[in-house]
MIGU-880105 format. One line per field, with one value per residue (C-alpha): x, y, z. Coordinates in nm, 4 decimals. Example, Ala and Ser with C-alpha at 12.3 -4.5 7.8 and 13.67 -1.06 7.14 Angstrom:
<rs>
xx: [1.2300|1.3670]
yy: [-0.4500|-0.1060]
zz: [0.7800|0.7140]
</rs>
This chain:
<rs>
xx: [2.4192|2.0814|1.8169|1.5157|1.1750|1.1247|0.8584|0.6767|0.5209|0.6272|0.3642|0.1625|-0.1847|-0.0571|0.1622|-0.1313|-0.3485|-0.0791|-0.0168|-0.3884|-0.4053|-0.1113|-0.2946|-0.6197|-0.5100|-0.4146|-0.7213|-0.9876|-0.8690|-1.2138|-1.1678|-1.0233|-1.1391|-0.8870|-1.0041|-1.0895|-1.4496|-1.4859|-1.6803|-1.4320|-1.1440|-1.3425|-1.3579|-0.9875|-0.9074|-1.1455|-0.9762|-0.6325|-0.7324|-0.8510|-0.5316|-0.3192|-0.5032|-0.4336|-0.0687|-0.0469|-0.1888|0.0511|0.3482|0.2495|0.3128|0.6863|0.5893|0.3416|0.6064|0.8471|0.5992|0.5104|0.8802|0.9039|0.6036|0.7726|1.0760|0.8505|0.8858|0.6051|0.5691|0.6815|0.3823|0.3263|0.5428|0.3945|0.5359|0.6610|0.5878|0.7077|0.4166|0.4306|0.1229|0.0206|-0.1775|-0.4799|-0.4051|-0.5111|-0.5673|-0.5590|-0.4637|-0.3141|-0.2190|-0.2125|-0.2747|-0.0907|-0.2892|-0.4402|-0.5549|-0.4785|-0.5513|-0.3585|-0.4794|-0.2272|-0.1483|-0.2231|-0.5703|-0.7176|-0.8274|-0.7001|-0.4141|-0.4598|-0.1759|-0.1592|0.0738|0.3220|0.3476|0.1511|0.2582|0.1956|0.2243|0.4068|0.1141|0.3261|0.4400|0.8120|0.8925|1.2701|1.5710|1.9082|2.2627|2.5366|2.8808|3.0752|3.1096|2.7907|2.4318|2.2789|1.9073|1.8227|1.4461|1.3741|1.6289|1.4701|1.1234|1.2250|1.3128|1.6004|1.8169|1.9906|2.2076|2.4775|2.3158|2.6392|2.8060|3.0920|3.3476|3.1062|3.3448|3.2627|3.0018|2.8268|2.4494|2.1199|1.8359|1.4593|1.2230|0.8503|0.5999|0.2783|-0.0127|-0.3056|-0.5285|-0.2919|-0.2849|-0.3861|-0.1970|0.1674|0.3815|0.5435|0.4200|0.5924|0.7842|0.9036|0.9809|1.1568|1.2925|1.6119|1.6087|1.9352|1.9820|1.8899|2.2469|2.5205|2.2875|2.5387|2.4581|2.3377|2.6834|2.6025|2.9067|2.9579|2.9431|3.2756|3.0938|2.8776|2.5540|2.3322|1.9819|1.8771|1.5880|1.5352|1.3657|1.1332|1.2690|1.3588|1.5610|1.9289|2.0776|2.0321|1.9921|1.8861|1.9634|1.6888|1.6964|1.7547|1.5303|1.6669|1.8762|1.8753|2.0610|2.3965|2.4184|2.2374|2.4766|2.1992|1.8308|1.6176|1.4124|1.5170|1.2994|1.3425|1.1927|0.9505|1.0491|0.7913|0.8894|0.9979|0.9965|1.0336|1.3477|1.5109|1.7928|1.9803|2.0028|1.7399|1.5046|1.2860|0.9993|1.0361|1.0091|1.0282|1.3666|1.5128|1.8746|2.1155|2.4700|2.8075|2.9405|3.2672|3.4535|3.4740|3.3565|3.6119|3.7202|3.4757|3.1931|3.0405|2.6657|2.4340|2.0616|1.7914|1.5291|1.4290|1.0680|0.8873|0.5614|0.6651|0.6097|0.6195|0.3212|0.2841|0.0509|-0.1543|-0.5042|-0.6229|-0.9250|-1.0656|-1.3056|-1.3486|-1.5413|-1.3832|-1.6198|-1.6905|-1.4597|-1.5810|-1.3281|-1.1584|-0.7892|-0.6155|-0.9160|-0.8586|-1.0118|-0.9607|-0.9351|-1.1488|-0.8650|-0.5163|-0.2254|-0.1760|0.1183|0.3374|0.3099|0.0085|-0.2592|-0.4103|-0.6183|-0.8566|-1.1148|-1.4354|-1.6524|-1.9107|-1.8040|-1.4374|-1.1680|-0.8498|-0.5484|-0.3607|0.0068|0.1474|0.4327|0.6348|0.5604|0.3235|0.5761|0.7372|0.4006|0.2871|-0.0670|-0.1527|0.0033|-0.2496|-0.0677|-0.1520|0.0249|-0.0624|-0.0204|0.0002|-0.0539|-0.3777|-0.4835|-0.5283|-0.5126|-0.4535|-0.4789|-0.3134|-0.4296|-0.4188|-0.0692|0.1090|-0.0948|-0.4127|-0.7492|-0.9883|-1.2868|-1.5930|-1.8386|-1.5733|-1.5887|-1.2633|-1.2148|-0.9384|-0.9135|-0.6863|-0.4704|-0.3369|-0.3436|-0.2241|0.0978|0.2122|0.3815|0.0682|0.1722|0.4776|0.2885|0.4642|0.5318|0.2166|-0.0161|-0.1024|-0.3267|-0.6592|-0.7053|-0.9610|-0.9376|-1.0046|-0.7030|-0.7894|-0.6249|-0.4741|-0.5364|-0.3581|-0.0986|0.1458|0.4336|0.7229|0.9057|0.7670|0.6559|0.9065|0.9501|0.6176|0.6330|0.3724|0.3336|0.6019|0.4822|0.5092|0.7593|0.9837|0.9819|1.0676|1.3582|1.4878|1.4219|1.7473|1.9589|1.7422|1.7569|2.1304|2.1563|1.9323|1.8009|2.1413|2.4085|2.7679|2.9264|2.9087|2.6887|2.4485|2.4326|2.3818|2.1152|1.9146|1.9357|1.8037|1.4940|1.4105|1.1306|1.2144|1.5595|1.6384|1.9872|2.2430|2.6084|2.8056|3.1704|3.3509|3.5786|3.4425|3.3473|3.1924|3.3873|3.7241|3.7199|4.0027|4.0900|4.0018|3.8051|3.7603|3.3982|3.2523|3.0246|2.8853|2.5802|2.5245|2.1681|2.0099|1.6472|1.3724|1.3025|1.3244|1.5420|1.8784|2.0850|1.8694|1.9753|1.8156|1.6245|1.7059|1.3837|1.4760|1.8246|1.6871|1.4258|1.6837|1.9129|1.6317|1.5435|1.9038|1.9667|1.7931|2.0190|2.3647|2.5879|2.6526|3.0079|2.9283|2.9031|2.6470|2.6157|2.3790|2.4863|2.4237|2.6414|2.9253|2.8016|2.9909|2.8035|2.8955|2.8179|2.8644|2.9292|2.9079|2.8801|2.6652|2.6253|2.2787|2.1819|1.9915|1.6149|1.6554|1.4770|1.7343|1.5173|1.4409|1.8060|1.9040|1.6307|1.7236|2.0986|2.0222|1.8025|2.0641|2.3440|2.1324|2.0182|2.3749|2.4756|2.1689|2.2777|2.0153|2.1796|2.5495|2.7519|2.8935|3.2626|3.2931|3.5061|3.3721|3.5535|3.4715|3.5281|3.2317|3.0103|3.0961|2.9237|2.6271|2.5669|2.6517|2.3827|2.1041|1.8865|1.9694|2.3180|2.5900|2.8987|3.0337|3.3026|3.3605|3.3118|3.4060|3.3317|3.3074|3.3210|3.1406|3.1891|3.5648|3.6804|3.8188|4.1173|4.2136|3.9240|4.1367|4.1736|3.9106|3.7073|3.7594|3.4786|3.5182|3.3862|3.0597|3.0663|2.8143|2.7763|2.4738|2.4241|2.3165|2.3858|2.4576|2.5083|2.4319|2.4599|2.3208|2.4455|2.3697|2.6305|2.8620|2.8550|3.1952]
yy: [-6.0445|-6.0616|-6.3027|-6.1411|-6.2992|-6.3340|-6.1462|-6.4233|-6.1951|-5.8349|-5.7259|-5.4169|-5.3059|-5.0837|-5.3685|-5.6149|-5.3706|-5.3014|-5.6788|-5.7429|-5.4501|-5.5832|-5.9147|-5.7561|-5.7194|-6.0892|-6.2400|-5.9690|-5.7758|-5.6147|-5.4390|-5.0954|-4.8629|-4.8788|-4.5635|-4.5825|-4.5007|-4.8264|-5.0916|-5.3594|-5.1609|-5.1268|-5.5061|-5.5324|-5.2902|-5.4868|-5.8186|-5.6522|-5.5203|-5.8685|-6.0264|-5.7756|-5.8642|-6.2341|-6.1606|-5.9584|-6.2474|-6.4965|-6.2716|-6.2903|-6.6692|-6.6217|-6.3711|-6.6186|-6.8942|-6.6564|-6.5697|-6.9364|-7.0176|-6.7447|-6.8969|-7.2365|-7.0793|-6.9409|-6.5773|-6.3390|-5.9705|-5.7785|-5.6533|-5.2831|-5.1527|-4.9202|-4.5736|-4.4891|-4.1546|-4.0280|-3.8628|-3.6017|-3.5843|-3.2776|-3.3319|-3.1318|-2.8661|-2.9731|-3.3361|-3.5831|-3.8682|-3.8739|-4.1871|-4.3374|-4.7073|-4.9317|-4.9532|-4.6029|-4.4969|-4.1553|-4.0085|-3.8098|-3.6401|-3.6700|-3.3274|-3.4522|-3.5629|-3.9121|-4.1317|-4.0519|-4.2629|-4.4467|-4.4758|-4.6955|-4.6440|-4.9260|-4.8912|-4.7416|-4.4134|-4.2443|-3.8623|-3.6091|-3.3819|-3.0754|-2.8457|-2.8215|-2.4603|-2.4401|-2.6206|-2.5190|-2.6398|-2.6291|-2.6605|-2.6977|-2.3314|-2.1486|-2.1968|-2.1373|-2.1170|-2.3247|-2.3369|-2.1592|-2.3652|-2.6795|-2.5571|-2.4791|-2.7847|-2.7180|-2.5032|-2.7558|-2.7184|-2.8951|-3.0706|-3.0757|-2.7637|-2.7181|-2.9415|-3.1624|-3.2056|-3.4147|-3.2260|-3.0702|-3.1355|-3.0579|-2.9464|-2.9820|-2.7677|-2.8491|-2.5896|-2.6593|-2.6498|-2.4016|-2.5318|-2.7512|-3.1238|-3.3423|-3.6549|-3.7424|-3.4933|-3.7525|-4.0914|-4.4168|-4.4078|-4.0970|-4.1262|-3.8741|-3.8809|-3.7270|-3.6207|-3.5419|-3.3032|-3.4277|-3.5036|-3.7023|-3.9544|-4.2445|-4.6074|-4.9109|-4.9370|-4.9226|-4.7171|-4.7627|-4.4259|-4.2965|-4.1075|-4.2026|-4.0021|-4.0074|-3.8745|-3.6959|-3.4955|-3.2630|-3.4608|-3.2988|-3.2387|-3.3830|-3.5897|-3.5337|-3.5148|-3.2053|-3.4306|-3.7934|-4.0429|-4.1936|-4.5451|-4.5398|-4.8195|-4.7838|-4.5386|-4.5872|-4.2520|-4.3569|-4.0318|-3.8179|-3.9424|-4.1090|-4.0834|-4.2774|-4.2976|-4.2694|-4.4310|-4.3145|-4.4237|-4.1425|-3.9609|-4.0014|-3.7135|-3.4397|-3.0790|-2.7387|-2.5216|-2.2378|-2.3511|-2.2258|-1.8870|-1.6205|-1.8544|-1.6804|-1.9335|-2.2566|-2.5546|-2.9341|-3.0305|-3.3325|-3.3310|-3.5592|-3.5053|-3.6414|-3.8126|-3.9261|-3.9746|-3.7503|-3.7662|-3.8318|-3.5321|-3.4514|-3.6537|-3.4063|-3.4784|-3.2307|-3.2624|-3.0989|-3.1094|-3.3236|-3.4091|-3.5655|-3.7641|-3.9069|-4.2570|-4.4312|-4.5195|-4.7180|-4.6627|-4.9655|-5.0375|-5.3298|-5.5616|-5.7855|-6.0818|-6.1099|-6.4286|-6.5870|-6.8822|-7.2401|-7.5374|-7.8079|-8.0550|-8.0874|-8.0624|-7.7413|-7.5222|-7.1459|-6.8524|-6.4839|-6.1876|-5.8835|-5.6313|-5.6515|-5.6468|-5.7971|-5.7046|-6.0183|-6.1769|-5.9738|-6.2378|-6.4244|-6.7103|-6.9373|-7.1999|-7.2081|-7.5190|-7.5767|-7.2612|-7.3658|-7.1638|-7.3320|-7.1235|-7.1980|-7.1285|-6.9480|-7.1347|-7.0568|-7.3877|-7.6739|-7.9324|-7.9392|-7.9735|-8.3047|-8.4456|-8.3170|-7.9717|-7.6901|-7.4777|-7.2636|-7.0530|-6.6906|-6.4901|-6.1395|-5.9659|-6.1493|-6.2052|-6.5802|-6.8394|-7.2018|-7.4993|-7.8439|-8.1589|-8.3950|-8.5220|-8.1824|-7.9896|-8.0712|-8.0075|-7.7903|-7.9909|-7.9751|-7.7099|-7.5160|-7.1374|-6.9794|-6.6439|-6.3860|-6.2782|-5.9852|-5.8753|-5.5438|-5.4270|-5.1317|-4.9689|-4.8021|-4.4791|-4.2805|-4.3161|-4.0902|-3.7893|-3.4551|-3.3201|-3.1983|-3.4148|-3.6579|-3.4506|-3.6321|-3.8857|-4.1501|-4.3725|-4.2796|-4.1048|-3.9733|-3.6472|-3.5872|-3.2448|-3.2839|-3.4819|-3.3968|-3.5419|-3.2990|-3.4917|-3.6521|-4.0161|-4.2340|-4.5914|-4.6382|-4.8335|-4.9699|-5.3326|-5.4542|-5.4279|-5.7149|-5.5128|-5.4688|-5.8394|-5.9347|-5.6945|-5.7848|-6.1617|-6.2687|-6.0902|-6.2142|-6.5777|-6.5558|-6.4580|-6.7617|-6.6029|-6.5691|-6.2996|-6.4255|-6.1783|-5.8015|-5.8175|-6.0316|-5.7749|-5.4898|-5.6786|-5.7756|-5.4274|-5.2703|-5.4879|-5.3499|-5.1037|-4.7377|-4.7971|-4.6422|-4.7957|-4.9674|-5.0868|-5.3098|-5.2786|-5.5803|-5.5628|-5.2169|-5.1374|-4.7956|-4.7909|-4.8370|-4.6195|-4.7002|-5.0261|-5.3674|-5.5696|-5.9355|-6.0494|-5.6982|-5.5718|-5.2156|-5.1718|-4.8114|-4.7214|-4.4215|-4.3695|-4.3358|-3.9662|-3.6337|-3.4780|-3.3354|-3.4979|-3.8082|-3.9138|-4.2338|-4.1686|-4.3787|-4.5785|-4.6807|-4.7765|-4.9983|-5.1650|-5.2430|-5.3848|-5.6063|-5.7186|-5.8026|-5.9854|-6.3018|-6.3194|-6.2782|-6.5698|-6.6464|-6.5040|-6.1790|-5.8402|-5.6403|-5.2633|-5.0380|-4.6706|-4.3585|-4.2405|-3.9991|-3.7025|-3.4195|-3.1045|-2.9679|-2.6008|-2.4699|-2.1009|-2.0488|-1.7729|-1.9048|-1.7459|-1.7926|-1.8044|-1.5212|-1.5209|-1.7567|-1.6920|-1.6253|-1.7329|-2.0665|-2.1225|-2.0621|-2.2956|-2.5687|-2.5423|-2.5775|-2.8782|-3.0347|-2.9969|-3.1419|-3.4290|-3.5068|-3.5074|-3.6911|-3.9329|-4.1876|-4.2306|-4.1512|-4.4674|-4.5226|-4.4315|-4.2836|-3.9697|-3.6477|-3.4891|-3.1204|-3.0646|-3.2889|-3.0136|-2.8129|-3.0733|-3.0947|-2.7141|-2.7036|-2.9675|-2.7484|-2.5995|-2.2304|-2.2469|-2.1220|-2.1538|-2.1602|-1.8869|-1.9384|-2.2325|-2.2700|-2.5605|-2.5731|-2.8952|-2.8501|-2.4757|-2.4990|-2.3905|-2.6711|-2.4973|-2.7273|-2.8163|-3.0744|-3.2718|-3.5250|-3.4755|-3.8065|-4.0061|-4.2687|-4.6211|-4.5243|-4.1665|-3.9820|-3.6267|-3.3982|-3.0519|-2.7416|-2.3684|-2.3063|-1.9549|-1.9383|-1.6100|-1.6026|-1.3474|-1.3085|-1.4473|-1.1881|-1.1463|-1.1299]
zz: [2.3856|2.5694|2.4432|2.2930|2.2178|1.8386|1.6552|1.4714|1.2116|1.1626|0.9117|1.0034|0.9029|0.6161|0.4865|0.4848|0.2977|0.0404|-0.0014|-0.0661|-0.3068|-0.5141|-0.5597|-0.6948|-1.0592|-1.0674|-0.9113|-0.9948|-1.3057|-1.3422|-1.0134|-1.0957|-0.8153|-0.5285|-0.3439|0.0242|-0.0636|-0.2608|-0.0572|-0.1690|-0.0210|0.3051|0.3231|0.2506|0.5325|0.7669|0.7034|0.7297|1.0749|1.1820|1.0483|1.2419|1.5622|1.5053|1.4440|1.7636|1.9611|1.7955|1.8765|2.2446|2.2608|2.3440|2.6144|2.7643|2.7636|2.9344|3.2063|3.2517|3.3047|3.5652|3.7470|3.7393|3.8997|4.1759|4.0675|4.1543|4.1171|4.4275|4.6241|4.6829|4.9646|5.2237|5.2892|5.6397|5.8141|6.1484|6.3195|6.6021|6.8259|7.0130|7.3366|7.4318|7.6934|8.0368|7.9290|8.2149|7.9850|7.6360|7.4435|7.0952|7.0538|6.8143|6.4964|6.5330|6.1838|6.0344|5.6975|5.4517|5.1304|4.8361|4.6949|4.3401|4.4380|4.4374|4.7212|5.0772|5.2100|5.5320|5.7828|6.0891|6.3834|6.4321|6.8132|7.0974|7.2457|7.5841|7.5367|7.7456|7.8185|7.8819|7.5962|7.5232|7.6115|7.6039|7.4528|7.5806|7.4898|7.7425|7.5768|7.9032|7.9802|7.8669|7.7638|7.4176|7.3589|7.0549|7.1072|6.7767|6.5888|6.7159|6.6290|6.2654|6.0580|5.8121|6.0409|6.2563|6.5653|6.7693|7.0656|7.2669|7.1335|6.8949|7.0748|7.2753|7.5847|7.8842|8.0902|7.7907|7.7766|7.6024|7.8244|7.7502|7.9593|7.9814|8.0944|8.2820|8.0394|8.0654|8.2091|8.4190|8.3444|8.6362|8.7411|8.6871|8.5000|8.2713|8.1481|8.2457|7.9174|7.7452|7.3738|7.1656|6.8104|6.6721|6.3070|6.1452|5.8523|5.5064|5.4133|5.5880|5.7609|5.7357|5.7066|5.8987|6.0600|6.4256|6.5197|6.8950|7.0741|7.2041|7.4781|7.7667|7.7608|8.0670|8.0953|8.4059|8.5622|8.8633|9.1449|9.3968|9.7511|9.9932|9.7407|9.7976|9.4495|9.2330|8.9284|8.9244|8.6481|8.4302|8.2863|7.9163|7.7648|7.4075|7.2119|6.8337|6.7786|6.9244|7.1218|6.8598|6.5843|6.3771|6.3093|6.5536|6.8703|7.2353|7.5030|7.8597|8.1909|8.2860|8.6050|8.8883|9.1168|8.8826|9.0048|8.8373|8.8475|8.6543|8.4187|8.1215|7.9498|7.9806|8.1691|8.4291|8.4521|8.6488|8.4174|8.4308|8.2957|8.1306|8.0034|7.8178|7.9505|7.8310|8.1376|7.9920|7.6720|7.3590|6.9996|6.7332|6.5197|6.2486|6.3922|6.6410|6.6155|6.4503|6.4499|6.2448|6.5205|6.8169|6.8886|7.1771|7.1332|6.7994|6.6504|6.3105|6.1009|5.7813|5.4866|5.5637|5.6823|5.8937|5.8255|6.0983|6.0996|5.7226|5.6349|5.3229|5.2700|5.3697|5.3196|5.0852|5.2190|4.8830|4.7982|4.6966|4.7799|4.7219|4.9044|4.8108|5.0406|4.9602|4.9984|4.8426|4.8209|5.1583|5.3915|5.4147|5.7610|5.8664|5.7940|6.0964|5.9526|6.1459|6.0605|6.2709|6.3191|6.5909|6.7698|6.7941|6.6201|6.4954|6.3826|6.0546|5.9821|5.6740|5.4938|5.1805|5.0206|5.0985|4.9759|5.3170|5.5033|5.6324|5.6064|5.9615|5.9167|5.9430|5.6848|5.3864|5.1242|5.0406|4.7220|4.8592|4.5281|4.4403|4.8031|4.7287|5.0102|4.9063|5.1429|5.1078|4.9413|5.2371|5.1609|5.1681|5.4184|5.5949|5.4177|5.6257|5.7471|5.5275|5.6501|5.8379|5.7968|5.6891|5.8589|5.8144|6.1816|6.0851|5.8054|5.6694|5.3066|5.1072|4.9986|4.6901|4.5751|4.6638|5.0315|4.9760|5.0846|5.1647|5.5039|5.6838|5.4744|5.7637|5.9664|6.0230|6.3064|6.2218|6.5369|6.8905|7.0469|7.3940|7.4854|7.1385|6.9767|6.6463|6.4485|6.1665|5.9808|5.9750|5.7050|5.3953|5.4072|5.2176|5.0944|4.9251|4.5968|4.3636|4.2818|4.0427|3.6812|3.4340|3.2333|3.5424|3.6407|3.2870|3.2846|3.6369|3.6246|3.4524|3.7132|4.0035|3.8759|3.8352|4.2031|4.2926|4.6181|4.7718|4.7596|4.7044|4.4619|4.4734|4.1673|4.3534|4.6365|4.3890|4.1928|4.4999|4.6589|4.3394|4.3685|4.7083|4.7324|4.6999|4.5414|4.2037|4.1718|4.3887|4.3857|4.6157|4.7183|4.8544|5.1645|5.2469|5.6037|5.6949|6.0204|5.8501|5.5356|5.2964|5.4672|5.3118|5.5631|5.4617|5.4643|5.4709|5.1899|5.1688|4.9593|4.8337|4.7408|4.5641|4.6515|4.4008|4.4797|4.3040|4.5741|4.4792|4.5971|4.6458|4.9978|5.1290|5.4472|5.7505|5.7100|5.3612|5.4654|5.7440|5.5196|5.2512|5.5157|5.6488|5.3008|5.2142|5.5426|5.4217|5.1128|5.2700|5.3624|5.7292|5.7370|5.5514|5.7283|5.5344|5.5562|5.3636|5.3203|5.1210|4.8233|4.8624|4.6670|4.5091|4.4110|4.0659|4.0004|3.6483|3.5680|3.1948|2.9336|2.6509|2.3101|2.1663|1.7968|1.6309|1.7141|2.0003|2.3322|2.5927|2.8793|2.7076|2.6243|2.9876|3.1171|2.8695|2.9533|3.3227|3.2545|3.0294|3.2868|3.5678|3.3457|3.2533|3.6214|3.7405|4.0201|3.9182|3.5753|3.6493|3.6997|4.0512|4.0706|3.7250|3.7017|3.5536|3.2649|3.2881|2.9193|2.8470|2.9768|2.6660|2.4538|2.6912|2.6668|2.3006|2.2241|2.3552|2.0812|2.0243|2.1611|1.9248|2.1410|2.4974|2.5276|2.9004|3.1349|3.5047|3.7342|4.1090|4.3171|4.6514|4.6131|4.5439|4.1884|3.9756|3.8225|3.5340|3.3125|3.1433|3.4623|3.5667|3.8820|4.0650|4.2226|4.4918|4.4272|4.6033|4.4731|4.2504|4.1197|4.1160|3.9790|4.1645|4.2096|3.8417|3.6953|3.3243|3.1418|2.7819|2.5303|2.1609|1.9246|1.7692|1.3919|1.2224]
</rs>
């Protein structure tokens, strides 16, 4: 049984008034008016209110002791986590130069109102100044124009065709802008992002590609080859099999040509071609859309050259930053004396610091910086000015803005016309509340900052930002389904979103994997993946009671079914008994009976309602596509 803090005194205001009123005949028999209008009763109620306040404070003593214990164990509330958005920049037509610096600030207005959210780009980006005019897929025998499919998120297409044989390719044609852009056609580095459909994004398992994909361009004459290879600097997509960025060396001598189907205008072409190999059956890549000039941004804002105060040369001196919470690892702290700046190093604990160590500790939630005492950590010289040279602050659920919300550029971005996020920002989470840390602390302390058992992995993953629930499966490797692999652990996460099904975006999977990396043992292979969802569709004929609103009954039945099948509350790996849906529908107010019930699993009818719908160890259910018909009950 879980331990619960005792309630030292359970009496309420009404009980205190009643207790005082029962004592009046014994101690003041001449007092006979007990109505609320009597001045004496007013005093009784006043003192009862004061007593209740004192009892409330007394009952908080166990809570204070509990929090003090957590502080002694080094537990702090998790700071707010920033949301991540992938931004697509559009260059100005005819611009001679277009680039975005790292740290460029952008602004988004939350749809629910409130303060604008500031985003900062993580990396710099040189833009391809030519508009993407054509996207063609060559499947080995014929071309297919997928320009419109690529331009419309949510449609999706196969970048190498249905079978993706050797020789198949995807072509990207760039048109000259109007007015023409001077200078080189492509920057020294070309960056594009591949975005997969919302479902089936996989895991952190870096499946090695079974094909060799080469990137090529059309060089200007008198170059001999028709196509010349480009150096691939990085490919996070594993040949378009996963979300991520591709970085290419920009061609220096590209020329225009006519390629593909229905093309009549010469364009500058880049292509990705399968040189050898073949994809395994069932894993032919499918993308939602591909974008050039895209980079990631976090919902954080930077502060530079903030003066915190002057050192008094005493032990354990504390300085406080003006903005918080602070992004861990972003603070650059210096002390300045007589025009000389001296950097200081952030450490987790000053106990390991020597008397000459220029180190400090930081509470990211409160923005508090604490220096050493001369034994554990050097004391800043008296009179030295403490300066935060740079740090970033922010984060929270407010950064999870919808697609298209990031549209205002605050910093200088030469040659950039506009910016947008074609997918919602994800991963933002508010600072951990006191209630949450009290609830999660026992499991976290049991894990002791390391993951050994599967329960440890599940517990720690659930504490990562943006995760609603998680489970861990031992000896499970995404690359070898159904085979027990010693030392492998697969962590399955459900994001804290309202999507149905709630599929974790690739940024959340990567952040959880990075968070879990510090807890795993050396010999453990850790993988973070999405659940295996099964869609449950219910077709039911419902009899409603007399005088019931059929529209309300239908709405409530749909809500009840979806709530029952909610992936965020359904246990991992638990089978679904279809007959339980009778009770779910029958419990709705206004429902008399359920004469007919049919269940579909991923669109396939489940013939026997008495047989359970099985779920894999990492499987969950979700509801959708229901058909509920409400009829009045029949009098007999």
